[in-house]
Each structure stands twice: as C-alpha cells, then as structure tokens.
DRENBA-319241 format. One record per residue: residue number from 0; residue in one letter; x, y, z of N, C-alpha, C, O, CB in turn. Coordinates in steps of 0.05 Angstrom, whole numbers, m for minus. Glycine has a CB too. Example, Ala and Ser with C-alpha at 12.3 -4.5 7.8 and 13.67 -1.06 7.14 Angstrom:
DODO;0;A;264;m114;156;246;m90;156;264;m66;156;285;m66;169;226;m89;181;
DODO;1;S;257;m45;142;273;m21;143;258;1;157;268;23;161;282;m12;114;
REM end
This chain:
DODO;0;M;165;252;m107;142;240;m93;146;241;m64;167;247;m53;137;211;m102;
DODO;1;S;120;234;m51;118;234;m23;131;207;m19;128;191;m37;89;238;m12;
DODO;2;R;143;202;0;144;177;12;133;172;41;134;189;59;170;170;10;
DODO;3;V;121;145;46;111;139;69;124;121;84;130;103;68;88;132;66;
DODO;4;K;133;115;107;141;98;122;124;79;141;117;92;161;156;109;132;
DODO;5;L;117;56;140;107;40;146;122;24;172;138;7;167;103;30;123;
DODO;6;Q;118;29;196;136;15;220;119;m7;227;97;m4;238;144;36;249;
DODO;7;T;130;m32;221;112;m50;227;122;m69;247;145;m63;254;104;m63;206;
DODO;8;S;112;m88;258;122;m104;276;144;m124;266;160;m134;281;101;m117;287;
DODO;9;L;143;m128;242;166;m143;227;181;m126;216;193;m136;197;159;m162;206;
DODO;10;G;187;m98;221;207;m79;206;188;m62;192;163;m62;192;231;m95;185;
DODO;11;D;212;m45;176;194;m16;164;196;m25;132;215;m35;119;213;22;171;
DODO;12;I;164;m15;124;168;m15;90;158;20;83;141;35;93;142;m44;70;
DODO;13;V;177;22;64;176;50;51;163;49;29;170;36;10;201;62;45;
DODO;14;L;136;70;31;126;67;2;130;99;m10;128;120;2;90;55;1;
DODO;15;E;135;93;m38;136;122;m57;113;123;m66;102;102;m72;157;125;m83;
DODO;16;L;99;149;m69;65;151;m79;70;170;m107;85;189;m109;39;171;m51;
DODO;17;D;55;162;m125;59;176;m148;31;193;m148;10;186;m157;64;157;m174;
DODO;18;A;35;213;m138;19;238;m144;8;247;m170;m14;257;m175;33;257;m137;
DODO;19;A;31;243;m186;23;253;m213;4;233;m226;m14;244;m239;49;257;m231;
DODO;20;K;3;208;m226;m15;189;m245;m39;189;m217;m61;195;m226;2;149;m258;
DODO;21;A;m40;187;m199;m68;179;m176;m68;199;m158;m62;193;m135;m67;149;m155;
DODO;22;P;m73;227;m164;m68;253;m145;m97;235;m124;m93;222;m104;m75;296;m166;
DODO;23;G;m114;239;m131;m141;233;m109;m128;209;m90;m121;215;m67;m176;219;m127;
DODO;24;S;m126;185;m100;m111;165;m81;m90;175;m64;m90;174;m40;m99;143;m97;
DODO;25;V;m73;184;m76;m50;197;m59;m52;211;m42;m33;210;m26;m36;208;m68;
DODO;26;D;m74;233;m37;m84;255;m23;m99;240;m2;m99;248;22;m101;276;m42;
DODO;27;N;m113;219;m10;m131;206;11;m114;189;25;m121;187;49;m157;190;0;
DODO;28;F;m92;175;18;m78;157;33;m56;176;51;m50;168;73;m66;134;11;
DODO;29;V;m46;198;42;m34;218;57;m50;228;78;m40;229;101;m27;240;42;
DODO;30;Q;m76;235;76;m90;247;96;m96;229;120;m101;237;142;m114;259;86;
DODO;31;Y;m95;195;111;m106;178;132;m74;180;156;m71;180;180;m117;141;116;
DODO;32;V;m56;181;131;m28;179;153;m32;206;163;m39;206;187;8;175;138;
DODO;33;K;m29;229;152;m31;255;175;m54;248;197;m51;258;220;m41;286;158;
DODO;34;D;m72;235;192;m93;234;218;m83;211;235;m95;209;257;m128;227;209;
DODO;35;G;m71;199;234;m56;175;247;m71;151;246;m67;134;263;m49;181;274;
DODO;36;F;m86;148;229;m109;128;224;m96;99;217;m110;79;217;m129;140;199;
DODO;37;Y;m73;99;211;m60;71;204;m43;59;224;m31;37;223;m44;73;181;
DODO;38;D;m42;82;248;m23;70;271;m41;52;286;m65;55;289;m10;92;293;
DODO;39;N;m27;36;293;m44;8;309;m63;m6;291;m83;m17;301;m65;18;336;
DODO;40;T;m59;m8;268;m73;m26;250;m60;m53;242;m37;m56;247;m78;m13;228;
DODO;41;V;m75;m75;228;m59;m94;226;m55;m103;191;m65;m89;173;m70;m116;245;
DODO;42;F;m42;m124;188;m43;m131;164;m64;m155;162;m57;m177;167;m17;m138;154;
DODO;43;H;m88;m150;155;m113;m168;164;m117;m187;139;m137;m201;140;m143;m148;170;
DODO;44;R;m102;m188;119;m109;m207;91;m83;m212;78;m71;m193;67;m131;m191;67;
DODO;45;V;m76;m232;79;m51;m247;72;m52;m271;52;m59;m293;61;m41;m256;97;
DODO;46;I;m45;m267;24;m48;m290;8;m25;m293;m7;m19;m277;m25;m71;m289;m10;
DODO;47;N;m6;m317;1;18;m312;m14;19;m319;m43;7;m338;m53;39;m325;m1;
DODO;48;G;32;m304;m54;41;m308;m88;16;m284;m96;7;m282;m119;34;m351;m106;
DODO;49;F;8;m272;m78;m17;m254;m90;m15;m222;m79;m5;m204;m93;m49;m269;m77;
DODO;50;M;m26;m217;m49;m15;m195;m36;m18;m199;m6;m23;m219;7;m29;m169;m46;
DODO;51;V;m12;m174;m1;m20;m167;34;m35;m145;31;m32;m128;13;6;m158;57;
DODO;52;Q;m59;m147;54;m72;m126;52;m79;m112;80;m87;m127;98;m94;m133;38;
DODO;53;G;m76;m87;86;m78;m74;115;m96;m44;107;m103;m33;86;m41;m67;131;
DODO;54;G;m100;m36;135;m106;m8;128;m134;m5;147;m145;16;154;m110;m4;91;
DODO;55;G;m141;m26;153;m172;m21;163;m182;m35;183;m206;m34;186;m192;m27;142;
DODO;56;F;m167;m50;201;m166;m58;231;m155;m58;246;m131;m58;238;m168;m72;238;
DODO;57;E;m157;m58;271;m140;m59;297;m140;m82;304;m159;m97;300;m148;m44;320;
DODO;58;P;m116;m89;315;m112;m113;329;m140;m127;338;m161;m113;337;m94;m106;354;
DODO;59;G;m141;m146;345;m173;m160;349;m194;m159;331;m217;m165;336;m189;m148;371;
DODO;60;M;m184;m150;301;m199;m139;285;m224;m125;282;m241;m127;265;m199;m150;277;
DODO;61;K;m220;m107;307;m238;m84;308;m242;m61;282;m230;m39;285;m228;m71;331;
DODO;62;E;m256;m64;260;m254;m42;244;m262;m13;246;m283;m6;258;m264;m49;227;
DODO;63;K;m245;4;235;m234;24;236;m260;40;220;m266;30;198;m204;23;226;
DODO;64;S;m277;66;230;m296;83;217;m275;94;195;m252;98;201;m311;107;238;
DODO;65;T;m283;99;170;m267;116;146;m285;138;135;m309;138;137;m258;97;120;
DODO;66;R;m270;155;124;m284;177;105;m305;168;84;m313;145;85;m262;191;89;
DODO;67;A;m312;181;68;m325;171;44;m310;161;28;m287;169;28;m338;186;30;
DODO;68;P;m320;138;7;m305;130;m9;m296;152;m34;m310;171;m41;m317;107;m16;
DODO;69;I;m275;146;m43;m258;161;m66;m266;149;m91;m278;127;m90;m225;158;m62;
DODO;70;R;m259;162;m120;m262;157;m146;m241;133;m149;m220;133;m136;m258;182;m165;
DODO;71;N;m248;114;m165;m226;96;m168;m208;106;m195;m219;110;m217;m238;65;m170;
DODO;72;E;m184;109;m192;m166;120;m210;m153;98;m227;m135;107;m241;m146;137;m195;
DODO;73;A;m157;71;m230;m144;48;m240;m135;55;m267;m112;48;m274;m160;24;m240;
DODO;74;E;m150;67;m282;m150;84;m309;m116;101;m315;m105;110;m335;m178;110;m305;
DODO;75;N;m110;99;m292;m81;117;m294;m57;112;m309;m41;129;m317;m70;119;m270;
DODO;76;G;m56;82;m312;m33;71;m329;m15;53;m312;0;36;m321;m14;96;m342;
DODO;77;L;m19;59;m287;m2;41;m268;m11;10;m264;m35;3;m261;m2;55;m239;
DODO;78;K;7;m5;m265;m1;m32;m264;2;m50;m244;25;m49;m234;7;m42;m281;
DODO;79;N;m11;m63;m234;m7;m81;m208;8;m103;m206;1;m126;m199;m29;m90;m200;
DODO;80;E;36;m94;m215;58;m111;m213;71;m113;m182;61;m98;m164;79;m100;m235;
DODO;81;A;90;m129;m176;99;m136;m159;112;m112;m137;129;m96;m143;114;m153;m170;
DODO;82;Y;101;m113;m115;114;m95;m97;100;m61;m101;112;m42;m90;148;m98;m105;
DODO;83;T;76;m57;m116;67;m39;m125;42;m40;m99;37;m60;m85;62;m41;m157;
DODO;84;V;29;m17;m99;16;m12;m73;m13;2;m86;m14;23;m99;36;9;m50;
DODO;85;A;m38;m17;m80;m59;m5;m92;m82;m2;m74;m82;m19;m56;m66;m18;m117;
DODO;86;M;m106;17;m74;m130;17;m59;m148;m14;m59;m150;m31;m76;m147;42;m72;
DODO;87;A;m157;m11;m35;m173;m44;m39;m201;m31;m38;m204;m8;m29;m167;m73;m9;
DODO;88;R;m219;m45;m45;m250;m40;m49;m268;m63;m49;m263;m88;m50;m255;m27;m74;
DODO;89;T;m288;m51;m49;m308;m74;m57;m312;m79;m88;m298;m68;m105;m337;m68;m46;
DODO;90;P;m333;m98;m93;m332;m101;m120;m351;m72;m138;m355;m69;m163;m344;m133;m124;
DODO;91;N;m358;m59;m120;m363;m32;m135;m339;m21;m136;m321;m20;m119;m383;m13;m121;
DODO;92;P;m340;m9;m164;m306;5;m168;m297;26;m155;m274;33;m149;m300;16;m196;
DODO;93;H;m324;40;m148;m312;73;m131;m316;65;m101;m334;76;m89;m335;108;m138;
DODO;94;T;m302;49;m90;m310;48;m57;m293;48;m42;m298;48;m18;m324;28;m46;
DODO;95;A;m270;46;m51;m240;58;m37;m242;72;m12;m258;90;m10;m226;79;m54;
DODO;96;T;m230;66;3;m231;87;31;m205;88;40;m189;103;29;m251;75;58;
DODO;97;A;m200;77;56;m171;75;75;m153;42;72;m129;43;73;m182;79;113;
DODO;98;Q;m167;18;68;m155;m5;64;m136;m1;36;m143;12;17;m177;m28;63;
DODO;99;F;m109;m17;41;m94;m10;11;m80;m47;12;m84;m63;30;m60;26;12;
DODO;100;F;m66;m52;m12;m55;m76;m8;m35;m72;m25;m35;m55;m42;m71;m100;m12;
DODO;101;I;m12;m91;m20;16;m93;m32;11;m113;m50;1;m134;m42;40;m99;m13;
DODO;102;N;18;m110;m76;23;m130;m95;52;m151;m88;75;m141;m86;25;m114;m124;
DODO;103;V;47;m176;m85;70;m191;m81;75;m208;m107;91;m226;m109;66;m209;m57;
DODO;104;A;62;m200;m124;64;m215;m154;47;m201;m177;24;m191;m173;51;m248;m152;
DODO;105;R;62;m200;m202;48;m190;m221;13;m195;m222;4;m218;m225;61;m200;m243;
DODO;106;N;m1;m176;m219;m25;m188;m218;m45;m171;m236;m62;m154;m229;m33;m192;m189;
DODO;107;D;m37;m183;m262;m50;m162;m287;m84;m166;m286;m100;m150;m296;m37;m173;m325;
DODO;108;F;m93;m188;m271;m125;m185;m275;m134;m166;m262;m158;m160;m268;m141;m206;m268;
DODO;109;L;m123;m153;m246;m131;m124;m232;m126;m98;m244;m129;m76;m233;m117;m120;m207;
DODO;110;N;m118;m101;m269;m114;m73;m279;m138;m68;m293;m155;m85;m298;m90;m67;m298;
DODO;111;F;m139;m41;m298;m160;m26;m308;m160;m39;m341;m140;m40;m356;m154;9;m303;
DODO;112;R;m187;m49;m345;m194;m57;m380;m211;m35;m389;m206;m19;m408;m214;m90;m386;
DODO;113;A;m235;m35;m371;m255;m22;m383;m270;m2;m366;m267;m6;m342;m272;m40;m393;
DODO;114;A;m281;12;m370;m297;28;m345;m327;18;m343;m346;29;m353;m299;65;m350;
DODO;115;T;m328;m5;m328;m349;m27;m330;m341;m34;m297;m319;m32;m288;m344;m57;m359;
DODO;116;T;m368;m44;m281;m358;m56;m259;m343;m81;m254;m331;m86;m233;m375;m58;m248;
DODO;117;D;m345;m94;m274;m327;m125;m275;m300;m116;m289;m286;m135;m283;m344;m152;m297;
DODO;118;A;m287;m101;m303;m263;m84;m314;m250;m63;m307;m231;m54;m319;m265;m77;m333;
DODO;119;Y;m261;m54;m285;m250;m29;m275;m219;m29;m263;m203;m11;m265;m269;m20;m254;
DODO;120;G;m217;m53;m251;m184;m53;m237;m183;m39;m211;m200;m26;m200;m161;m36;m256;
DODO;121;Y;m160;m44;m203;m155;m33;m174;m139;m6;m180;m124;m9;m199;m137;m57;m152;
DODO;122;C;m139;15;m171;m123;36;m173;m96;28;m154;m95;25;m129;m141;62;m164;
DODO;123;V;m71;26;m174;m43;28;m157;m37;61;m157;m43;77;m176;m14;8;m175;
DODO;124;F;m28;67;m137;m19;97;m126;12;96;m113;23;115;m102;m41;107;m100;
DODO;125;G;22;72;m118;57;80;m109;66;49;m112;55;29;m123;65;97;m68;
DODO;126;R;94;52;m97;112;22;m96;124;23;m73;132;43;m62;135;16;m118;
DODO;127;V;125;0;m66;142;m8;m45;176;1;m55;186;m9;m75;136;m43;m42;
DODO;128;V;191;20;m40;220;28;m49;239;14;m26;263;11;m31;224;64;m50;
DODO;129;E;229;7;m2;249;m6;17;231;m23;36;207;m18;41;267;18;34;
DODO;130;G;246;m46;45;232;m65;61;208;m89;44;187;m99;50;216;m44;83;
DODO;131;M;222;m91;24;204;m113;4;217;m142;19;205;m162;15;213;m110;m39;
DODO;132;N;235;m142;32;240;m167;48;220;m171;76;213;m192;86;272;m166;57;
DODO;133;V;213;m145;85;188;m152;108;161;m158;87;144;m175;93;181;m118;133;
DODO;134;V;159;m147;68;132;m157;52;133;m182;49;113;m196;54;127;m147;24;
DODO;135;D;159;m193;39;158;m223;39;153;m237;59;144;m260;56;178;m232;32;
DODO;136;L;160;m225;86;163;m245;112;133;m243;116;120;m263;120;186;m236;141;
DODO;137;V;123;m221;115;87;m220;121;71;m253;106;54;m268;117;70;m183;98;
DODO;138;T;84;m257;79;75;m272;68;77;m308;72;64;m326;62;83;m262;50;
DODO;139;T;97;m307;87;112;m337;98;97;m340;122;99;m363;130;149;m336;106;
DODO;140;L;80;m324;139;71;m327;165;46;m352;162;32;m356;142;61;m295;178;
DODO;141;P;47;m364;184;19;m385;186;m4;m366;182;m3;m342;188;15;m402;219;
DODO;142;L;m26;m378;171;m52;m360;166;m68;m380;178;m58;m401;186;m63;m352;133;
DODO;143;G;m96;m372;182;m121;m385;190;m122;m373;215;m131;m390;231;m124;m417;189;
DODO;144;G;m116;m349;227;m125;m335;249;m151;m335;266;m157;m332;290;m123;m315;243;
DODO;145;G;m167;m341;235;m197;m348;243;m212;m315;259;m230;m318;276;m195;m381;271;
DODO;146;Y;m207;m298;255;m213;m275;255;m219;m253;231;m204;m255;212;m199;m269;268;
DODO;147;G;m231;m240;231;m237;m219;209;m255;m224;193;m272;m241;201;m217;m213;194;
DODO;148;P;m257;m213;169;m275;m213;144;m260;m237;128;m276;m249;114;m276;m181;126;
DODO;149;F;m235;m246;128;m219;m264;119;m207;m276;136;m183;m272;139;m204;m257;105;
DODO;150;P;m221;m296;151;m209;m317;171;m189;m336;166;m173;m342;184;m227;m333;179;
DODO;151;A;m186;m347;139;m172;m363;131;m146;m347;129;m125;m357;139;m184;m376;108;
DODO;152;N;m144;m324;117;m123;m311;108;m114;m286;128;m101;m266;121;m131;m301;80;
DODO;153;A;m124;m293;153;m107;m271;176;m86;m283;187;m89;m306;195;m125;m259;202;
DODO;154;P;m67;m272;189;m39;m282;207;m51;m291;233;m69;m281;247;m14;m256;214;
DODO;155;L;m34;m318;237;m41;m325;267;m28;m307;288;m38;m302;310;m32;m354;273;
DODO;156;I;m5;m296;279;12;m275;299;0;m250;288;0;m254;264;50;m274;295;
DODO;157;P;m12;m224;292;m20;m206;277;9;m193;274;26;m191;292;m45;m190;288;
DODO;158;V;11;m182;246;29;m162;245;20;m136;237;10;m131;215;49;m169;232;
DODO;159;I;27;m117;258;15;m96;267;29;m65;248;53;m60;242;20;m97;302;
DODO;160;I;15;m57;245;28;m26;229;33;m13;256;14;m11;271;2;m3;207;
DODO;161;R;56;m5;265;52;10;293;53;43;288;42;58;304;78;1;314;
DODO;162;Q;64;50;268;62;78;258;68;84;228;88;76;215;80;94;273;
DODO;163;A;46;102;216;55;107;188;63;136;188;46;151;198;33;101;165;
DODO;164;T;81;146;181;95;166;177;101;179;152;113;165;136;112;162;186;
DODO;165;I;96;207;143;112;218;115;135;226;125;141;238;146;98;243;98;
DODO;166;L;151;216;100;181;223;108;186;247;92;174;252;71;205;200;101;
DODO;167;D;208;265;107;207;295;95;225;289;75;245;275;79;215;322;115;
DODO;168;P;220;299;55;235;292;27;258;309;33;278;300;23;219;301;m4;
DODO;169;A;261;327;44;292;342;50;310;328;58;334;331;53;293;364;69;
DODO;170;A;298;307;77;312;292;93;328;265;77;346;252;88;291;284;114;
DODO;171;A;319;261;53;328;241;33;356;242;21;364;264;12;310;244;11;
DODO;172;P;370;225;21;396;226;15;399;241;m9;385;235;m29;407;199;14;
DODO;173;S;416;260;m11;419;275;m41;446;256;m67;468;247;m61;434;314;m31;
DODO;174;P;433;255;m91;458;238;m109;478;255;m100;479;277;m89;457;236;m146;
DODO;175;A;499;233;m110;531;244;m105;526;260;m127;507;260;m143;561;222;m107;
DODO;176;P;549;277;m125;552;305;m145;570;284;m162;582;263;m158;570;341;m130;
DODO;177;A;562;305;m191;570;297;m215;606;298;m215;617;317;m206;555;318;m236;
DODO;178;S;620;275;m226;648;285;m226;654;309;m244;640;312;m264;666;264;m232;
DODO;179;P;674;326;m237;679;353;m254;684;345;m280;696;324;m286;704;372;m245;
DODO;180;A;677;361;m295;691;351;m328;726;353;m330;736;372;m317;677;377;m358;
DODO;181;P;740;340;m341;769;348;m343;771;375;m351;755;386;m366;784;331;m363;
DODO;182;A;793;389;m338;802;416;m360;806;415;m381;815;393;m386;821;428;m357;
DODO;183;T;805;430;m400;808;426;m425;833;445;m432;830;469;m428;781;431;m442;
DODO;184;P;858;434;m441;878;453;m446;873;482;m471;891;498;m475;902;433;m456;
REM end
C-alpha cells in the first residue's frame, strides 16, 4: 500500500492508501500529490467530532483549479470510521476532485447504502497510520475564521499542509526477523 506524508504546520500526518479497494481514488490522490497540488493548502473546514477537510484552498482561501471529477467508489466496502480518509464531494455522488477529509469519528451515515444520489456515500480510500494526535489537535482549534466556503468552520489560525510527499516503500522499516526455530536433536 502506498503511503503519503502530509507535513502540516502542526506536525506530520501519514496516510496509508488502499489501491486494492479504491484504485481510481488512490490514483487521483497520488497524482495530485505528485503534481505538488496539496503543497501550501489548508484544512479549510473543521467540525470537532466529525471531520477535518482540506485539499482545495490555499491560505487566504484562494480556491485551486482541479482536474475533472472522478467516479465515486464508495461501494468498495471501506467504512467512514475514525481516522479514515475519504474523498469530499458536492451532493452529486460523482463530483470528487482533489478535496479530501479525515474522519475523526465513526460516521456511518457517510457510508454507501445504495447507488442513488442520497445514499451513495463518500469513498474511503485510506487511513491515518501516523499523526492521529495532529488530526486531534486540529479539531481543538478555535473556529470561525469567517473566510472560505464554510466560514464558521474555518480555523482562526490556518493549518497549512506545507508539503505532501509519497513515502518510499523501500524506506519503511522491515519487520523484525523471526526467531530461528530451535534445533531438534
């Protein structure tokens, strides 16, 4: 599984992406990372007990241009549980582009229920594997920055994603070697 590090102004968050269950969403997200799209963007919407959303606005709430929307893969079986990452979208199920959110609670109402506009759900494509404390810290910040599309939910002090990078799987620590079996006489 691919991993992406979000280096934020509050600390690092590492995401593990599930390309087996959400190949289109992972490919889309990874391409935005490779393009440097998420660098110098902000978490523009924070709702404590629900989620932290980012990936579409620069500081000052300047909206970034995106590629075409992707197909919603919410029927993949992955659930909107705490510390999972999902694609943000408009009420139309197939409108996700670059914005994503990190669930900070179990949000069953966001899961796929049927292939209809009201029940399609939000596609989970990964999970936070490091930096849950950073995600939690974001949810404690004072809100009401009065800017952007969700002014009541914007942090007063912007939380900046300084850089998003793909972590080299070869650099991941190897599991400890198994102990050798005792010799039999």
